[in-house]
N, C-alpha and C positions, 0 to 999 in steps of 0.2 A: 534772810533775803527771800523767803518764800511767802507768797501772798495766797490767802485762801479765798478772799472775796474783795471786790471793789464796788463801792456804792458810788454811782455817778449819775449825772443827768443823762436821760435816755438818748436824746438827740446828739448831745455832745459825745457821749460814749460810742455810739454807733458810727458817728463821723470819724472818730479816731481809729476805730477798728477797721473801717473801710480804707481810710487813708494809709494806714500802716500795713494793710493786708494781713491782719491777724485773724486766724481761722480757728485757733484752739481754745477760745474763750467761750464758755457756756453762758448764754444770756437767758435769764429767767423770763418766762413768758408773761407772767403777771408782775407789774411793777410793785415795789414795796410801798411807794407813796405816789399819788397822782394829784396834780393841781394844775390850774390853768396857767397859761403863760403870763408873766408879769412884764409890764412895760416900765422902763425907768428913764428918767431924763436927768440932765445935769442939775445938780443942786442949785436952787435959786432961780431956775427957769420956770417960774410959776405960770407964765403965759402959755408956754407949750404944754405944760402939765394940765392946765385947765382945758385947753382945746382937746387933748386926748381923752380926758375924763368925760367931757361932754359927748364926744363921739362914741365912746364905749357905752355911755348911758343910753344914747339913742339906739345903738345896735341891740342892747338888751330889751329896750321897750318895743322896737318894731319886729323883734324875732330873728333878726339877722344873726346874732350870736348863736342862738339855738340851732339855726339851720346849719351854720358852719360846724358846730360840734356834732350834730347828727350825721352830717355828710362825711366828715373827715376825722372824726375822733377815733374811729376803729381802724383806720387805714395804717398799714405798716410802711414806714418810710425807709427807702434805701438811698444810700449816699454813694455817688460815683464821682471820683475825681477824673480829671482829664487823662491822667496816666492810666487809671483803671479802664476808662472807656476806650482808650487807644489799644490797651492790651486785649480787651474783649473783642474789639473789631479785628485786630490782627489774628487772634486765635480763631475767631469765626471764619475769617478769610482762609486761614490755613486748613481749617476743617472742610470748608467748601471746596478748596483746591484739592485736598486729599480725596474727598468723595468723587470729584470730577476725574481725578487721575485713576482711582479704582474703577470707576465706570468706563473710562477710556481703555484701561488695561483689559477689562472684561470684554468690551466690544472688539478690541484688537485681537484678543485671543480667539474670540468667537469667529471673527472674520477670517483669521488665519486658519482655523479648523475648517471653516466652510470652503476657503480657498483650496486647502489641501485636499478636501473631499472632492471638490470640483475638478482639481487636477487629476486625482485618481480616477474619477468617473470619465473624464475626457480621455485619459490614457487607456482606460479599459475599453471605451467605445472605439477609440482609434485602433486599438489592437483587434477588436472584433471586426471592424470594417476592413482592416488589412487581411485578416483571415478569410472574411467573406469574399474579398476581392481575389485572393489567391485561389479560393475554391471556385469562384466564378470563372477565372482564367483557365483553371484546370478543366472545368466542365466545357468551356468554350473550345479548348484545345481538343478535348475528347470528342465533342460533337463535330468539330472540323475534321478530325481524323476519321470518324465514322462516316462523315459525308463523302470522304474521298477514298474510302476503303471498300474493296470488293468483298461481298459477303461470302462468296464461295472459296476464293483462293487466299483471302486475307492479305493480298497485296493491293496496291493502289488501283482504283477504278479509272475509267476513261476521263471523268471529270478531274480527278487528281492528276492524271498524266498531262492533260491540256494545260492546267495551271502551272505545274512544275516545269514542263517543257518550255512554255513561253518565258518563264522567269530565267531559266538557264540559258535560253537563247540570247536574251538581252545581256546577261553577264558575259557571255562569250563574245558578243559584238563589242562590248566595252573593253574587255581584256584581250581580245584577239587571241583566244585559245580555241583549240579544236573541240568540237562537239560531235559525239557519235551516237547512232541509234542502231539497235539490233531488233529486227522484227522476227518473231518466232511463231511457227504454226505446227500443230500436231498433225503428222501425216495420216491421211485416210481417216480423219476423225468421224466423218459421217458413217463410214462402215463400222467403226468402233461402236458408235451409238446404236446402229441398226442391229449388229450381231450380239452385243452384250448388254444393251440397254443404256438409258440415259444416266442412271445412277453410276454405272461403271465409267461412262464418259466423263461425268462431272468429277469423279474421284481422280481420274488421270489428269484432268485440267489442274486440279488442286496440287497433285504430286509434282507435276512439271513446274508449276509456278513456284512452289516451295523449294524445289531443287535449284531453280534459277536464283532464288533469293539468297541461297547460301554462297553464291559467287560474288555478292555485292559487299565490298569491303570499305567503301567510302560512303559517308552519310548523304552526300548529294547525288549518289547513283540511285536510280529509281527503276523498280520493276512494276509494271502495270498490266492489268488485263485490258487489252485494247478492244476486244469484242469477240464473243463466241469462244473459240479455242485459240485465239490469236493473242500473243503476249508481246509486249514491247519493252525494251530497256533503254534508258537514257544514261549516257556515260559522259560526264563532264571532264574537260581537260584530258581527253583520251584520243590518241591518234587512231588512224584507220587500221594500222597493223595490230596494235594492242586490242582494239575492238574485235578484229577478225579472230585473233588467237583466243580471246575470251569466248566468243561465239562457238568456236570449234570445241573448246573444253566443255561447254554446256552441252553441245550435241553428243559428245562422247559419254558424258555422265548420265544423260537421260537414257541413252541406249543401254548402258550398263545397269541402270536402275530397272529397266524393263526386263533385261535378261535375268537379273537376280530375283525378281518377283514374279516372273512369268510362270504360270502353272501350265500343266499339260494342255488344257483346253483354253488357256488365257490368251489375251491379245499380245501381239508384239508391237510396242510403241516406239516410234522414232519421231524426230522433229526436223523441220527444215528451217534455215535461218538466213535472213538477208541483212547485210551490214552496209551502212553508209556513214561517212564522216566528212566534215567540212569545217572550215573556219568561217563562221557567219560574218556577214557584213550588211551594210544598210540596204544594198540593192537586192540581196538574196532573201526570198520569203521563207519563213520558217517551215511552211508546209512542203517546200521543195525537198528538204532532207527526209521528211516522212515518205514522200513519194518515191525517193530513191531507194530507201530501205525496203519499201513495199515492192518496188520493181525487182530488187535483188532477190527478195523472198519468192516472188513469182518465178524468176528464172531458176531458183533452186528446186522448186516443185516441178517445173516443166522439164528439168534435166534429170529427173529421176528420184527426187526427194531424198531425205536423210543426208542433206548437204548444207554447207555454208557457202554462201555466195556474197562477194563484196562488190558493191556497185562501182562501176567505172564505165567510161565510154565503151570499153571492151571488157567483157565480163571476166572476172577472176574467180575460179571455183576451187575450194578446198574440199576434197572428197575423203571419206573415211576409207582407210586401207584395211 
């Protein structure tokens, strides 16, 4: 049942191979025998036979047959059935769809990578902007602090006091809490400058301010250089009695500081303090409390210095014993 070779009409054989989708048959390139196609008619139909022969004779005479053979004799003919054609179309469509899917997958992956890179870049830029904003806020806070800081004493300056005092006054008005001021002046400061020089005077302003600063235990309590050798303290939510006691403690501490550091030919430094406290309201001006503290300080200096005076309609004086 094994076949070595099949000899068959070329067109008939190739048609069968195509129809049956046979691919493992080797076809010789050169045919064993070549001849022209023959036309057959039903036996006895001489009329049709004569007409065909006449037509073929005319085609040979006018060169039509020769042209046909020259133009088509060397052409290889392929046979496609409707099923093969349908399979070819389906396979072609599948290949095209596969190529489109591969291309779409490539584009999606590329887009995803670009999107991820964009997200990373945006996140990095956002992080950098946040850091820059934090640094800017820190710089602004530092500049604000420097703008309100006294260069000599390293406590708040007059500008810082004005802003903080106005803010705390408004809070006290809203909350109906007591607000106290302590005005402090170094006694005989002009003589200190004249006798020991301005450098010594500046040093004592700084020492006094830093000593006062050590008594501040609340973040909203403020020490400020009010002007020259004058220092002012803002005490929020503080009664008159507590402010007076704090002022007296400061006076005693400055005196002890001078005693500890006083050299044989050095200055003896004391301070006078004026205390005023009130519960602010809409009718009372905020400068009124400053004026009262300043008036109490004036009375302390007039009555002998090195004293704490609390402002009242009648003056109350706490003297060092």
